[in-house]
C-alpha positions in Angstrom: 20.4 110.3 -39.6 18.6 110.8 -42.9 21.1 111.1 -45.7 20.2 111.8 -49.3 23.8 112.3 -50.5 24.1 110.8 -53.9 26.7 108.1 -54.5 29.3 108.5 -57.3 27.7 105.5 -59.1 24.3 107.2 -58.8 25.5 110.5 -60.3 27.3 108.7 -63.1 24.2 106.7 -64.0 22.0 109.8 -63.8 24.3 111.6 -66.2 24.5 108.7 -68.6 20.7 108.2 -68.5 20.1 111.9 -69.2 22.3 111.8 -72.2 20.8 108.5 -73.4 17.2 109.9 -73.1 18.1 113.2 -74.8 20.3 111.9 -77.6 18.8 108.5 -78.4 15.2 108.1 -77.0 13.6 111.5 -77.5 14.1 111.3 -81.3 11.9 108.1 -81.2 9.0 110.1 -79.9 8.1 111.0 -83.5 8.2 107.4 -84.7 4.9 106.3 -86.2 5.0 103.2 -83.9 4.6 105.5 -80.9 1.5 107.3 -82.2 -0.9 104.6 -80.8 -0.4 101.6 -78.6 3.4 100.9 -78.4 4.4 97.9 -80.5 6.7 95.1 -79.4 9.1 95.7 -82.3 9.6 99.2 -81.1 10.1 97.9 -77.6 12.9 95.6 -78.7 14.5 98.2 -80.8 14.6 100.6 -77.9 15.9 98.0 -75.5 18.6 97.2 -78.0 19.8 100.8 -77.7 19.7 100.7 -73.9 21.6 97.4 -73.9 24.4 99.0 -76.0 24.4 102.0 -73.6 24.7 99.7 -70.5 21.4 101.0 -69.2 19.1 98.0 -69.4 17.3 97.2 -66.2 19.8 99.1 -64.1 17.8 98.5 -60.9 18.3 94.7 -60.8 21.2 92.8 -59.2 24.5 92.5 -61.0 23.9 88.8 -61.5 20.9 89.7 -63.7 22.7 92.4 -65.7 22.0 95.5 -63.6 23.9 97.5 -61.1 22.2 96.3 -57.8 21.0 99.8 -57.0 19.4 100.6 -53.7 16.1 102.4 -53.6 17.6 105.8 -53.3 19.9 105.3 -56.3 17.0 103.8 -58.2 15.0 107.0 -57.5 17.6 109.2 -59.2 18.0 106.9 -62.2 14.3 106.3 -62.8 13.5 110.0 -62.5 16.0 110.6 -65.3 14.5 107.7 -67.3 11.0 109.2 -67.1 12.0 112.4 -68.9 10.7 110.7 -72.0 7.6 108.4 -71.9 9.7 105.9 -73.9 12.6 106.0 -71.4 11.3 103.5 -68.9 10.2 101.2 -71.7 13.6 101.4 -73.3 15.5 100.9 -70.1 13.3 98.0 -68.9 12.3 99.7 -65.7 8.6 100.0 -66.6 5.6 98.6 -64.8 4.6 95.8 -64.5 8.0 94.2 -65.3 10.0 96.3 -62.9 7.8 95.4 -59.9 7.8 91.7 -61.0 11.6 91.7 -61.2 11.8 93.1 -57.7 9.6 90.4 -56.3 11.2 87.6 -58.2 14.6 88.6 -57.0 13.4 88.3 -53.4 11.0 85.4 -53.5 11.6 83.1 -56.4 13.6 79.9 -56.3 16.9 79.6 -58.2 15.1 77.6 -60.9 12.3 80.1 -61.2 14.8 83.0 -61.5 16.7 81.3 -64.3 13.4 80.6 -66.2 11.6 83.9 -65.6 13.8 86.6 -64.1 16.8 86.1 -66.3 15.0 86.7 -69.7 12.8 89.4 -68.0 15.8 91.4 -66.8 17.5 90.9 -70.2 14.6 92.6 -71.9 13.7 89.7 -74.2 10.5 88.8 -72.4 7.6 90.8 -70.9 5.4 89.8 -67.9 2.1 90.6 -66.3 0.7 90.6 -62.8 -2.8 89.1 -62.6 -4.5 90.6 -59.7 -7.4 93.0 -60.5 -10.8 91.4 -61.3 -14.2 92.4 -62.8 -17.6 91.3 -61.6 -17.2 92.5 -58.1 -13.8 90.9 -57.6 -10.6 92.3 -56.2 -9.5 95.8 -57.0 -8.3 98.3 -54.4 -9.6 95.8 -51.8 -7.6 92.5 -52.2 -9.9 90.7 -49.8 -12.5 90.6 -52.5 -10.4 88.2 -54.6 -12.6 85.7 -56.4 -10.2 83.8 -58.6 -9.7 80.4 -57.0 -6.9 77.7 -57.1 -7.6 74.1 -55.9 -5.0 71.4 -55.4 -5.2 68.4 -57.6 -2.3 65.9 -57.2 0.9 67.6 -58.3 -0.9 70.6 -59.7 -3.0 73.6 -58.8 -6.1 74.3 -61.0 -7.0 78.0 -61.3 -10.4 79.4 -62.4 -11.5 83.0 -62.6 -11.4 86.3 -64.5 -9.0 89.2 -64.5 -9.0 92.7 -66.0 -6.9 95.8 -66.3 -4.0 93.3 -66.6 -1.2 95.4 -68.0 1.0 93.8 -70.6 -0.9 90.6 -70.8 -1.0 90.6 -74.6 2.4 89.4 -75.7 3.7 88.6 -72.2 6.0 85.5 -71.7 4.5 84.8 -68.3 2.1 86.0 -65.7 2.1 86.1 -61.9 -1.4 85.0 -61.0 -2.9 85.8 -57.6 -5.7 83.3 -56.6 -7.5 82.5 -53.4 -6.5 79.1 -51.9 -9.0 78.7 -49.2 -10.5 81.0 -46.6 -8.6 84.3 -46.3 -5.5 82.9 -48.0 -4.1 83.6 -51.4 -1.2 82.1 -53.4 0.9 83.5 -56.3 1.5 81.3 -59.3 4.0 81.6 -62.1 2.2 80.8 -65.4 4.1 80.6 -68.7 2.2 82.3 -71.5 0.5 81.6 -73.8 -1.5 78.9 -71.8 -4.5 77.1 -73.3 -6.6 77.8 -70.2 -6.0 81.6 -70.4 -8.0 83.5 -73.0 -7.5 87.1 -73.8 -11.0 88.4 -74.2 -10.1 91.9 -75.3 -7.6 94.7 -74.8 -9.3 97.6 -73.2 -9.3 101.0 -74.8 -7.7 103.4 -72.4 -6.3 106.9 -72.3 -2.7 105.7 -71.9 -0.6 103.9 -74.6 2.9 103.6 -73.2 2.6 100.3 -71.5 3.4 97.5 -74.0 0.6 95.0 -74.3 -2.1 97.4 -73.1 -4.6 96.4 -70.4 -6.3 93.1 -70.9 -9.4 91.3 -69.9 -8.7 87.6 -69.4 -10.6 84.4 -68.4 -8.8 81.6 -66.7 -10.5 78.2 -67.1 -8.9 75.1 -65.5 -5.4 76.5 -65.8 -3.2 73.7 -64.5 0.0 74.9 -62.8 2.6 72.5 -61.4 3.4 72.9 -57.7 6.9 74.0 -58.5 5.4 77.1 -60.1 4.1 78.4 -56.8 5.9 81.7 -56.2 7.1 81.5 -52.6 5.1 79.4 -50.2 1.4 78.5 -50.7 -1.2 80.6 -49.0 1.3 83.5 -48.5 0.2 85.6 -51.5 -1.1 88.6 -49.6 2.1 88.8 -47.6 4.2 88.6 -50.7 2.1 91.3 -52.4 3.5 93.7 -49.8 7.0 92.9 -51.0 6.0 94.3 -54.3 3.6 97.0 -53.2 5.5 99.7 -51.6 8.5 99.7 -53.9 6.2 99.5 -57.0 4.2 102.5 -55.8 7.4 104.4 -55.4 8.9 103.6 -58.7 5.7 104.8 -60.4 6.3 108.1 -58.6 9.9 108.2 -59.8 9.1 107.7 -63.5 6.2 110.1 -63.5 8.3 112.7 -61.7 10.6 112.7 -64.7 7.7 113.1 -67.1 6.2 116.0 -65.1 9.7 117.7 -65.1 9.8 117.4 -68.9 6.4 119.1 -69.3 7.5 121.8 -66.9 10.6 122.5 -68.9 8.7 122.7 -72.2 6.1 125.1 -70.7 8.7 127.3 -69.1 10.7 127.6 -72.3 7.6 128.6 -74.2 6.5 131.1 -71.5 9.9 132.7 -71.6 9.8 133.4 -75.4 6.1 133.8 -76.2 5.0 137.5 -76.2 1.4 138.6 -75.3 0.1 142.0 -74.2 3.5 143.6 -74.5 5.6 141.2 -72.5 6.6 137.5 -72.2 4.0 135.1 -70.8 6.2 134.4 -67.7 6.0 138.1 -66.8 2.3 137.8 -66.4 1.5 136.7 -62.8 -1.1 134.1 -63.9 1.6 132.2 -65.9 4.7 133.0 -63.8 3.1 132.0 -60.6 1.8 128.7 -62.1 5.3 127.8 -63.2 6.7 128.9 -59.8 4.2 126.5 -58.1 5.5 123.8 -60.4 9.0 124.4 -59.1 7.9 124.1 -55.5 5.8 121.0 -56.2 8.6 119.2 -58.1 11.0 119.8 -55.2 8.5 118.7 -52.6 7.6 115.5 -54.5 11.3 114.7 -55.2 12.0 115.0 -51.5 9.1 112.7 -50.6 10.3 110.1 -53.1 13.8 110.3 -51.7 12.6 110.0 -48.2 10.5 106.9 -48.8 13.3 105.3 -50.8 15.6 106.0 -47.9 13.2 104.4 -45.4 13.0 101.3 -47.6 16.8 101.2 -47.7 16.8 101.2 -43.9 14.8 97.9 -44.0 11.3 99.4 -43.3 8.3 98.1 -45.2 7.3 101.8 -45.6 3.7 100.9 -46.2 2.3 104.1 -44.8 5.0 106.3 -46.2 4.7 104.8 -49.7 0.9 105.3 -49.5 1.5 109.0 -48.7 4.0 109.3 -51.5 1.6 107.6 -54.0 -1.2 110.0 -53.0 1.0 113.1 -53.0 2.8 112.3 -56.3 -0.4 111.1 -58.1 -2.3 114.3 -57.3 0.6 116.8 -57.4 2.4 115.6 -60.5 -0.9 115.6 -62.4 -1.5 119.2 -61.3 2.0 120.2 -62.5 1.3 118.8 -66.0 -2.2 120.3 -66.1 -0.7 123.7 -65.4 1.7 123.1 -68.2 -1.2 122.4 -70.6 -2.8 125.7 -69.5 0.4 127.7 -70.0 0.9 126.3 -73.5 -2.7 127.2 -74.4 -3.7 125.7 -77.8 -0.3 124.0 -78.1 -1.0 122.2 -74.9 -4.1 120.3 -76.1 -2.6 119.0 -79.4 0.4 116.8 -79.9 2.6 119.5 -81.2 4.6 119.0 -78.0 4.8 115.9 -75.7 2.8 117.7 -73.0 -0.7 116.6 -74.1 0.4 113.0 -74.3 2.1 113.2 -70.9 -1.2 114.7 -69.5 -3.2 111.8 -70.9 -0.7 109.2 -69.6 -0.2 110.6 -66.1 -4.0 110.9 -65.5 -4.2 107.1 -64.9 -1.6 107.4 -62.1 -4.3 108.8 -59.8 -6.2 105.6 -60.2 -3.8 102.6 -60.5 -1.8 101.2 -57.6 -4.6 102.4 -55.4 -6.8 105.5 -56.2 -6.0 108.6 -54.2 -9.2 108.2 -52.2 -8.2 104.6 -51.1 -4.9 105.9 -49.9 -6.6 108.7 -47.9 -9.0 106.1 -46.5 -6.1 103.9 -45.4 -4.3 106.8 -43.8 -7.5 107.9 -42.0 -8.0 104.4 -40.6 -4.5 104.5 -39.3 -5.2 107.8 -37.6 -8.3 106.3 -36.0 -6.3 103.3 -34.7 -3.6 105.6 -33.4 -6.1 107.9 -31.7 -7.7 104.9 -30.0 -4.4 103.7 -28.7 -3.6 107.1 -27.3 -7.0 107.4 -25.7 -6.8 103.9 -24.1 -3.3 104.7 -22.7 -4.4 108.1 -21.2 -5.2 108.2 -17.5 -8.8 108.5 -16.6 
C-alpha cells in the first residue's frame, strides 16, 4: 500500500529547514556575491551556517554526517531547502554534488569514500560529473560517448573533450565517464586539478546558482591509477542508472521549493495590489492563474512523493522518474512564468526573487534530459508494450 505519511524525523527536519531558510539564508539573497556567478567564499560561508544548524548534507548516511534519509524524507527536506535558490547550496544538497554523493555511497570502495565522499559530504570540497560532450559526442544519448580510456599497465589513459560540466572550475575531483571498448564505458575518479585536464572556458548561461558554472574541458593523456576506477571497469552505463533516477528526482524537489516561493510572492502581491477598483486576485485572469498554480504545485508534489516512494521500495523507477522529470520541468516552469505575469513589471526586474527564479528554472527543462527526450523514451516504451500485447493476443 502506498503510504506518504511523514515520519517524525522528516517533519522535524522540514520545520528546522524552513526556519533556517527564512531566518538565515534568505537575507543572503541581497549579498553582492549573489548578483552574478556564485563565489566559493559565499558557498563556504553559507555551509558554515548550515553546519552550525545541523543541516549540512542531511540526505547522506549518518557515518558521513547526515541523517540517512530515505527518498521520501529527502523529498520533504529538499523541497523546503529550495525555497531559496541559495538553500540547496548552503545545505550541500545541490547538483552535481548531491548526485555524486548518492553514487559514491553505493558504489565506491572504503578508501574512495574516505578520500572523496567524506570531504564532499562535509562541504569542504566540490565535485563534477564529466559526461556531456561537444563535437557530436554524448548528450541525451549516452551511446554517442566519444571520450576514450585505454589501459596502460597499472593506469588508464583518458582522452576526449567535455562540456556543460557543472562545477568543474574549483572542483576537488571529477567523475569522468569514458568509453573503454565497444559499447562499454567506465567511471573514473580523477582528483583535480590534473595536468591533463584543461578548463577551456566557463560558459555564459542564464543560471548562476551552481558553484563553478558550466565548463568546457579538454582531457589529454589523463593518467588514472586503476584503483581510481569507480565500481568495476566497463560498467559505467549501468552505474549511471544508480545516479540517474534519484538525481532527476532531487532536481524536481529543489525546483518545487523555488516555484512555491515564486507563487507565494505573486499571491501576496495580487492580494494587496489594487487595479480597476479591486485587488488583482479578484480579477479572474489573475485569480485563476494563481489557482492553477495551487493545483499544479499539489500535483507535482504528489508525483515527486510517489516516485520517491517507489525508489524506497527498491524499484529503479526509471520510467516513473522520467515522467516526473518531464512533468516537473514543464509544470514548475509554467508556475513561475505565471508568477512573472501576475507581478507585471515587478516580475521582469530583480525587485523580487521571481525573475531570478524564472531564469534559473528555465534550464531544468533541458538538463538531465530535455522534455522531448523523456517523451521520446516514454513513447518507445509504449511501442514496446503495444508490441508485446499484440504478439500475446490470439489471432
